[in-house]
C-alpha positions in Angstrom: -3.4 12.5 37.6 -4.0 14.0 41.0 -6.1 17.1 41.9 -5.9 19.2 45.0 -9.0 20.8 46.6 -8.0 23.2 49.4 -9.9 25.8 51.4 -9.0 27.9 54.4 -11.8 29.0 56.6 -11.7 31.2 59.7 -13.9 30.3 62.6 -13.0 31.9 65.9 -9.8 33.2 67.6 -7.4 30.5 68.6 -5.2 30.3 71.7 -2.1 29.2 69.6 0.3 30.8 67.2 -2.2 30.5 64.3 -2.7 34.2 63.6 -5.9 35.2 65.3 -8.3 32.5 64.1 -8.8 28.8 63.8 -7.5 27.7 60.4 -8.7 24.7 58.5 -7.4 23.4 55.2 -7.9 20.2 53.3 -6.5 18.3 50.4 -8.2 15.4 48.5 -6.2 13.1 46.1 -6.5 9.8 44.4 -5.4 7.1 46.8 -2.3 6.2 44.9 1.3 5.7 46.1 2.2 9.0 44.5 -0.2 10.8 46.7 1.8 10.1 49.9 4.7 12.5 49.2 2.3 15.1 47.7 0.3 15.1 50.9 3.5 15.3 53.0 4.8 18.3 51.1 1.3 19.9 51.3 1.1 19.5 55.0 4.6 20.7 55.7 4.0 23.8 53.5 0.8 24.6 55.5 2.7 24.3 58.8 5.3 26.8 57.5 2.6 29.1 56.2 0.9 29.0 59.6 4.2 29.9 61.3 4.3 26.8 63.5 7.6 25.4 64.8 10.1 23.3 63.0 9.4 20.4 65.5 5.7 20.6 64.5 6.6 20.5 60.8 8.8 17.5 61.3 6.1 15.7 63.3 3.4 16.6 60.8 5.5 15.3 57.9 6.0 11.9 59.6 2.4 11.6 60.7 0.9 12.5 57.4 3.3 10.1 55.6 2.4 7.2 57.9 -1.3 7.7 57.8 -1.5 8.4 54.1 0.7 5.3 53.3 -1.6 3.1 55.5 -4.7 4.3 53.7 -3.2 3.7 50.3 -1.8 0.3 51.2 -4.7 -1.1 53.3 -8.0 0.6 52.4 -8.6 0.0 48.7 -10.1 3.5 48.6 -10.4 5.5 45.4 -9.6 8.7 47.3 -7.7 10.0 50.3 -8.4 13.2 52.2 -6.3 15.2 54.6 -7.8 17.9 56.8 -5.7 20.1 59.1 -7.1 22.4 61.7 -5.1 24.8 63.9 -6.6 26.5 67.0 -7.2 26.2 70.7 -3.5 25.4 71.3 -3.4 22.3 69.1 -3.0 21.2 65.5 -5.4 18.4 64.5 -4.8 16.2 61.5 -7.5 14.0 60.0 -6.7 11.4 57.3 -9.9 9.9 55.8 -10.3 7.1 53.2 -13.5 5.7 51.7 -12.4 2.1 51.5 -12.5 -1.1 53.5 -9.5 -2.5 55.4 -7.6 -5.1 53.5 -4.5 -6.9 54.8 -1.2 -6.2 53.2 0.7 -8.9 51.4 2.8 -11.0 53.7 6.5 -10.1 53.6 8.7 -12.2 51.3 11.2 -12.8 54.0 11.3 -12.3 57.8 13.6 -9.3 57.6 10.9 -7.3 55.9 8.6 -7.8 58.9 11.1 -5.8 61.0 10.6 -2.8 58.7 6.8 -2.5 58.7 3.8 -2.5 61.0 4.9 0.4 63.2 3.2 3.3 61.5 0.6 4.0 64.1 3.1 3.5 66.9 5.2 6.3 65.3 2.1 8.5 65.0 1.3 7.9 68.7 4.8 8.7 69.7 4.5 12.2 68.2 0.8 12.9 68.8 -0.8 13.8 72.2 -3.8 11.7 71.0 -4.5 9.4 68.0 -7.8 7.8 67.3 -8.8 5.4 64.5 -12.5 5.4 63.6 -13.6 2.7 61.1 -17.1 3.3 59.7 -19.2 2.0 56.8 -18.0 4.9 54.7 -14.3 4.3 55.4 -11.7 5.0 58.1 -10.8 8.3 59.7 -7.6 8.6 61.7 -7.2 11.7 63.8 -3.9 12.9 65.4 -3.7 15.9 67.7 -0.5 17.8 68.4 -0.1 20.3 71.2 1.3 23.7 70.1 2.2 25.4 73.4 5.3 23.3 74.1 8.1 21.9 72.0 7.5 18.4 70.6 10.1 15.9 71.6 11.3 13.6 68.8 11.0 10.0 70.0 14.5 9.4 68.6 15.9 11.7 71.3 14.5 9.4 74.0 16.6 6.8 75.7 17.2 3.9 73.4 15.2 0.7 73.8 17.6 -2.2 74.4 16.6 -5.5 73.0 17.3 -9.0 74.5 20.6 -9.2 72.8 21.8 -6.0 74.6 21.7 -3.9 71.4 19.8 -0.7 71.0 16.6 -1.3 68.9 
């Protein structure tokens, strides 16, 4: 069973479309696989309630999914926290766990390797800045998205061509 703790706290007027104040909200869940889609839906709902763009909502959904899945898979943490802050022309996402890094199981076949290990690269493709801070209390990953300009989906970029001449 998961529980959600959320709070919205005004601080000072922002310079973004976040309705006259910095907004912060958080959600803490048990670090279980089922928490990943719950956090994604939570984050996307917040983006809509804060009247941010569709491109921000899409980016937030992907970022939260990747960071939460990494924490569940690799941290061994009992809990998983998401904090979102909007203000000063940016949206900042923090995903925090209280565990220690543990390697994932090796893939059963080489084809599986092609489908994993790219989560932080995807986050960095959407975020203006992404930092990973491992501490004795766990790991906090922070992703910042600018709000003054449309976000460009990395899929819209020119395709990367592999050595065989096929788009990757």
